C-alpha positions in Angstrom: -18.7 -81.1 0.5 -21.9 -79.2 0.1 -24.6 -79.6 -2.4 -27.4 -77.2 -3.5 -30.6 -77.5 -5.5 -32.1 -74.3 -6.9 -35.6 -73.9 -5.6 -38.5 -73.0 -7.8 -39.1 -70.0 -5.5 -35.6 -68.5 -6.4 -36.1 -69.1 -10.1 -39.5 -67.5 -10.1 -38.1 -64.5 -8.2 -35.7 -63.6 -11.1 -38.3 -61.3 -12.6 -36.5 -58.0 -11.9 -34.0 -58.8 -14.7 -34.5 -57.8 -18.3 -33.5 -61.3 -19.4 -33.6 -64.6 -17.6 -30.9 -67.3 -17.2 -31.9 -70.2 -15.1 -29.3 -71.1 -12.4 -27.8 -74.6 -12.6 -27.9 -77.1 -9.8 -24.4 -77.4 -8.5 -22.1 -78.8 -5.8 -18.8 -77.7 -4.3 -16.0 -80.2 -4.4 -13.5 -80.6 -1.5 -10.8 -78.6 -3.5 -13.4 -75.8 -4.2 -14.1 -75.6 -0.5 -10.4 -75.2 0.1 -10.4 -72.2 -2.3 -13.2 -70.7 -0.2 -11.3 -71.3 3.0 -8.2 -69.7 1.6 -10.1 -66.5 0.8 -11.8 -66.5 4.2 -8.5 -66.7 5.9 -7.2 -63.6 4.1 -10.2 -61.3 4.5 -8.2 -58.4 6.0 -5.3 -58.8 3.6 -7.7 -58.6 0.6 -9.3 -55.5 1.9 -6.0 -53.9 2.6 -4.8 -54.7 -0.9 -8.0 -53.0 -2.3 -7.1 -49.8 -0.5 -3.5 -49.9 -1.9 -5.0 -50.2 -5.4 -7.7 -47.6 -5.0 -5.3 -45.1 -3.5 -3.1 -45.1 -6.6 -4.7 -42.6 -9.0 -5.0 -44.1 -12.5 -7.1 -41.6 -14.4 -6.6 -42.4 -18.1 -4.5 -39.2 -18.6 -2.3 -39.9 -15.5 0.5 -41.8 -17.3 2.8 -41.8 -14.3 0.1 -43.2 -12.0 -0.8 -45.9 -14.5 2.9 -46.8 -14.9 3.2 -47.2 -11.1 0.1 -49.3 -11.0 1.1 -51.5 -13.9 4.5 -52.2 -12.3 2.6 -53.3 -9.1 0.4 -55.6 -11.1 3.3 -57.0 -13.1 5.1 -57.9 -9.9 2.1 -59.6 -8.5 1.5 -61.7 -11.7 5.2 -62.6 -12.0 5.1 -64.0 -8.5 2.3 -66.3 -9.7 4.4 -67.6 -12.5 3.2 -65.4 -15.4 5.5 -64.1 -18.0 4.7 -60.4 -18.3 5.3 -57.8 -21.0 4.1 -54.3 -21.9 2.4 -53.3 -25.1 2.3 -49.7 -26.2 -0.3 -47.7 -28.2 0.2 -44.8 -30.4 -1.2 -41.4 -29.2 -4.8 -40.7 -30.3 -5.2 -37.6 -32.5 -7.9 -35.2 -31.2 -10.2 -33.0 -33.2 -10.7 -29.8 -31.1 -9.7 -26.2 -30.5 -6.8 -27.1 -28.3 -4.9 -29.6 -30.4 -3.3 -32.2 -28.1 -3.0 -35.9 -28.9 -4.2 -38.2 -26.2 -1.3 -40.1 -24.7 -2.0 -43.7 -23.6 0.0 -45.6 -21.0 1.4 -49.0 -21.8 -0.9 -52.1 -21.4 0.1 -55.2 -19.4 -0.1 -58.7 -20.9 0.7 -61.7 -18.6 0.6 -65.3 -19.8 1.4 -68.8 -18.7 1.2 -72.1 -20.7 -0.2 -75.1 -18.9 -1.9 -78.4 -19.8 -5.5 -77.2 -19.7 -7.4 -77.6 -22.9 -9.2 -74.3 -22.3 -7.3 -71.2 -23.3 -8.6 -68.4 -21.0 -8.4 -64.7 -21.6 -8.8 -62.8 -18.3 -9.3 -59.0 -18.8 -9.5 -55.9 -16.7 -8.7 -52.2 -17.1 -6.3 -50.2 -15.0 -7.6 -46.8 -15.7 -10.5 -44.9 -14.0 -12.4 -41.7 -14.9 -10.9 -39.8 -12.0 -8.0 -37.4 -12.7 -5.1 -36.9 -10.4 -6.6 -33.5 -9.4 -10.0 -35.0 -8.5 -11.1 -34.6 -4.9 -12.2 -38.3 -4.9 -8.8 -40.1 -4.3 -8.9 -42.8 -1.6 -10.8 -45.7 -0.2 -13.1 -45.3 2.7 -14.3 -48.3 4.7 -17.5 -47.5 6.6 -18.6 -49.3 9.8 -21.4 -51.1 7.9 -18.9 -52.6 5.4 -19.6 -50.1 2.7 -16.6 -49.2 0.5 -16.4 -45.8 -1.2 -13.6 -44.8 -3.5 -12.5 -44.0 -7.1 -12.7 -47.1 -9.1 -13.6 -49.3 -6.2 -16.1 -51.2 -8.4 -15.0 -49.9 -11.8 -12.7 -51.7 -11.6 -9.9 -51.8 -9.0 -12.1 -54.1 -7.0 -12.4 -56.5 -10.0 -8.6 -56.5 -10.4 -8.1 -57.3 -6.7 -10.7 -60.1 -7.0 -8.9 -61.5 -10.0 -5.5 -61.4 -8.3 -6.7 -63.2 -5.2 -8.6 -65.8 -7.1 -5.4 -66.6 -9.0 -3.5 -66.7 -5.7 -6.1 -69.1 -4.2 -5.6 -71.4 -7.3 -1.8 -71.1 -6.9 -2.0 -72.1 -3.2 -3.9 -75.3 -4.2 -1.5 -76.2 -7.1 -4.3 -75.6 -9.7 -2.7 -72.6 -11.4 0.1 -74.8 -12.9 -2.4 -76.3 -15.3 -3.7 -73.0 -16.5 -3.4 -72.0 -20.1 -4.2 -68.3 -19.5 -3.5 -64.7 -20.6 -4.3 -61.8 -18.4 -4.8 -58.5 -20.3 -4.9 -55.3 -18.2 -5.3 -52.3 -20.5 -5.0 -48.6 -19.7 -7.5 -46.9 -21.9 -10.9 -48.6 -21.4 -12.5 -45.5 -20.0 -11.9 -43.6 -23.3 -13.2 -46.4 -25.4 -10.1 -48.6 -25.7 -9.1 -46.7 -28.8 -5.5 -47.7 -28.4 -5.9 -51.3 -27.1 -8.8 -52.5 -29.3 -6.5 -54.2 -31.8 -4.6 -55.9 -29.0 -7.9 -57.1 -27.5 -9.1 -58.5 -30.8 -5.8 -60.2 -31.5 -5.7 -62.0 -28.1 -9.4 -62.8 -28.2 -8.9 -64.8 -31.4 -6.3 -67.0 -29.7 -8.4 -68.1 -26.7 -11.5 -70.1 -26.0 -13.3 -68.3 -23.1 -13.2 -64.7 -22.0 -13.7 -63.6 -18.4 -13.9 -59.8 -17.7 -13.8 -58.5 -14.1 -16.1 -55.5 -14.5 -18.7 -55.1 -11.8 -22.3 -56.0 -11.5 -25.3 -53.8 -10.5 -27.8 -54.8 -7.8 -26.4 -58.3 -8.1 -27.6 -58.5 -11.7 -24.9 -59.6 -14.2 -24.9 -58.3 -17.7 -26.1 -60.7 -20.4 -26.0 -58.3 -23.4 -24.9 -54.7 -24.0 -25.5 -51.8 -26.2 -22.8 -50.7 -28.7 -20.9 -47.5 -28.0 -19.5 -44.7 -30.2 -18.1 -41.3 -29.8 -17.9 -38.2 -31.9 -16.2 -34.8 -31.9 -17.2 -31.5 -33.5 -14.9 -28.6 -34.1 -16.4 -25.2 -35.3 -14.1 -22.5 -36.7 -15.6 -19.1 -36.8 -14.1 -15.6 -36.8 -13.1 -13.6 -33.8 -14.2 -10.0 -33.5 -14.7 -7.3 -30.9 -18.1 -8.0 -29.3 -19.1 -4.4 -29.2 -17.1 -2.4 -31.8 -17.1 -5.0 -34.6 -19.7 -7.6 -33.8 -20.8 -7.7 -37.4 -17.3 -8.7 -38.4 -17.4 -11.9 -36.4 -18.8 -15.4 -37.0 -19.7 -17.0 -33.7 -18.4 -20.6 -33.3 -20.3 -20.9 -30.1 -23.7 -20.1 -31.7 -23.1 -22.5 -34.5 -22.1 -25.2 -32.0 -25.2 -24.5 -30.0 -27.4 -25.2 -33.0 -25.5 -28.4 -33.8 -25.8 -29.7 -30.2 -29.6 -29.1 -30.2 -29.9 -31.1 -33.4 -27.6 -33.9 -32.3 -29.4 -34.3 -28.9 -32.7 -34.8 -30.8 -31.2 -38.0 -32.2 -31.9 -39.7 -28.9 -34.7 -42.3 -29.3 -35.5 -44.2 -26.1 -38.0 -46.6 -27.9 -35.1 -47.7 -30.3 -32.6 -47.8 -27.4 -30.5 -45.1 -29.0 -29.0 -42.3 -26.9 -26.8 -39.3 -27.7 -25.1 -37.2 -25.0 -23.0 -34.1 -25.5 -20.8 -34.7 -22.5 -18.2 -31.9 -23.1 -18.4 -28.6 -24.9 -16.3 -25.5 -24.9 -15.8 -22.4 -26.9 -14.4 -18.9 -26.9 -11.7 -17.3 -24.7 -13.1 -13.9 -23.6 -16.5 -12.5 -22.7 -16.1 -9.5 -25.0 -14.9 -11.4 -28.1 -17.0 -13.2 -30.7 -15.7 -16.7 -30.3 -13.6 -18.0 -33.1 -13.5 -21.7 -32.1 -15.8 -24.2 -30.3 -15.8 -27.9 -29.9 -17.9 -30.8 -28.4 -17.3 -34.4 -27.3 -20.3 -36.6 -27.8 -21.3 -40.1 -26.6 -23.4 -42.6 -28.6 -25.2 -45.7 -27.5 -27.1 -48.1 -29.8 -28.5 -51.6 -29.8 -26.8 -52.8 -33.1 -24.3 -51.8 -35.6 -27.1 -50.6 -38.0 -28.3 -48.0 -35.5 -24.8 -47.0 -34.7 -24.0 -46.3 -38.3 -27.3 -44.4 -38.6 -26.3 -42.1 -35.7 -22.9 -41.5 -37.3 -24.5 -40.6 -40.6 -27.0 -38.3 -38.9 -24.2 -36.5 -37.0 -22.2 -36.1 -40.2 -25.3 -34.7 -42.0 -25.9 -32.2 -39.1 -22.2 -31.2 -39.3 -22.4 -30.6 -43.1 -25.1 -27.9 -42.9 -24.5 -24.4 -41.6 -26.8 -22.4 -39.5 -24.8 -19.3 -39.1 -24.0 -17.0 -42.0 -22.0 -13.8 -42.7 -21.9 -12.7 -46.3 -18.5 -11.1 -45.7 -17.0 -14.5 -44.9 -18.9 -17.1 -46.9 -16.5 -19.9 -46.0 -17.3 -19.6 -42.3 -18.2 -21.2 -40.1 -16.1 -24.3 -40.9 -17.5 -27.4 -39.3 -15.4 -30.6 -38.9 -16.6 -33.9 -37.5 -15.0 -37.1 -36.3 -16.8 -40.2 -35.2 -16.0 -43.8 -34.4 -18.1 -46.8 -33.2 -15.5 -48.1 -30.7 -17.5 -50.9 -29.1 -19.8 -53.3 -30.9 -23.1 -54.3 -29.3 -22.7 -57.5 -27.2 -25.3 -60.0 -28.2 -26.7 -62.9 -26.1 -24.5 -66.0 -26.4 -25.3 -69.6 -25.4 -21.8 -70.2 -24.1 -21.9 -67.1 -22.0 -25.4 -68.0 -20.7 -23.9 -71.3 -19.5 -21.2 -69.4 -17.5 -23.8 -67.0 -16.1 -26.0 -70.0 -15.0 -23.0 -71.6 -13.3 -22.1 -68.4 -11.6 -25.7 -67.9 -10.3 -25.8 -71.3 -8.8 -22.4 -71.0 -7.2 -23.1 -67.5 -5.8 -26.1 -68.8 -3.8 -23.8 -71.4 -2.2 -21.1 -68.9 -1.5 -23.2 -65.9 -0.4 -24.1 -62.6 -2.1 -26.4 -64.4 -4.6 -26.5 -63.2 -8.2 -30.3 -62.8 -8.7 -30.6 -62.4 -12.4 -29.3 -60.7 -15.6 -29.7 -57.4 -17.3 -29.3 -55.6 -20.6 -26.8 -52.8 -20.1 -26.1 -49.5 -21.8 -22.6 -49.5 -20.4 -19.7 -50.9 -22.3 -16.8 -53.2 -21.6 -13.9 -54.7 -23.5 -15.8 -58.0 -23.4 -17.9 -56.5 -26.2 -14.8 -56.2 -28.4 -13.6 -59.7 -27.6 -17.0 -61.4 -28.2 -17.4 -59.5 -31.5 -14.5 -61.4 -32.9 -15.7 -64.7 -31.7 -14.7 -65.2 -28.1 -17.6 -66.0 -25.7 -17.1 -63.6 -22.8 -18.7 -63.2 -19.4 -18.1 -59.7 -18.3 -19.5 -59.2 -14.8 -17.2 -61.1 -12.4 -16.1 -58.1 -10.4 -17.7 -56.4 -7.4 -21.3 -55.4 -7.1 -21.4 -51.6 -7.1 -23.3 -48.4 -7.4 -22.5 -44.9 -8.6 -19.7 -45.7 -11.1 -18.0 -42.7 -12.7 -19.1 -40.4 -9.8 -18.1 -39.5 -6.3 -20.9 -41.8 -5.2 -19.1 -44.9 -6.4 -19.3 -47.6 -3.8 -19.4 -51.4 -3.1 -19.2 -53.6 0.0 -16.7 -55.8 1.8 -19.2 -58.6 1.5 -19.2 -58.4 -2.3 -15.4 -58.2 -2.4 -15.0 -61.4 -0.5 -17.9 -63.3 -2.1 -16.9 -62.5 -5.6 -13.3 -63.5 -4.9 -14.5 -66.9 -3.9 -16.8 -67.1 -7.0 -14.0 -66.1 -9.3 -11.6 -68.7 -7.8 -14.1 -71.5 -8.4 -15.1 -70.3 -11.9 -11.5 -70.1 -13.0 -10.7 -73.5 -11.4 -13.5 -75.2 -13.3 -12.5 -73.7 -16.6 -8.9 -74.8 -16.0 -10.0 -78.4 -15.2 -12.1 -78.7 -18.4 
């Protein structure tokens, strides 16, 4: 058995974080040391499993890839005694020039009933932002232990950590007591538009939420901004760009004015950002474009500011910049907006979990050095908004998420697996 007392030096060094949570003094029991030993003995197996997961493309639109991945995960969870089922979501209608509903792969729900008084909801997402045609498709393990790959931190690594933590508990006979649901959804990267109701339903049936999203620079997230998304569709009138330019109404030009106005809604002092991430319009160089659209991201510190952004976007959409007296009804501007993730507020129960994790991480290695306020979103925000205290940074420490620079380390993979095993064991024993 090892014991540990947090030094004043360590506490005082947690100044790089936006918010501070003081680590708890803690000790490791004999059974917890056995969990660590189990993980250490399977170092190579865990790394090999991560490669298997990362090498399966699960871009949100790749339904076949997500189906394959879900079957793999269902098999692994069934082997641990979980009852598994799939839950479907209706396609999401899309406002745009090319009308195609967004198809959503089925979600996986695995559960087991034990004697533990704590009902645990464990969450992760199967999808990544990388399409099946992306050049970034497989895991690379560098000599220095760096791991590069699509979703390695966001969040294939988190899922592998969760699975092996559960296996460690199973090997020690601790999982039998668990009263636990594992939710693995397939649409987190597009805002969980299909799975939100499922997340909310499950959250209200549990006592503690644990989400295996990653951390950043060994800072775990204590609170998060809210997230929203909006779409604009501009309908103009096509015409020959040379012979009949005056007969056209440019959807592109109208959209350009709208984008400039919308981007001005960003206010860093108020922690509000707006980003036009996708825009398109027209089909031919020599034709006045008849349709244009845009896909917009919103981030905000509270519901009030989120609603303010939506109202501002609707106001911008309702006013026309372009005009052609021959066609007074054009351009036609349509707008759609939704606040898909609430802001995640600080929570005393979550702070206690973070404090425990910080203390344990120093014992285990790869210390969590503090907390941060994040502009990124997770499904933990949805769960906590309906009353479930949720810690959402139990996955790998990583950099470069959503880009070909995404990376983590072998050290983080192993250390966070040990941490997750102990954190889960303690919750089960409570």
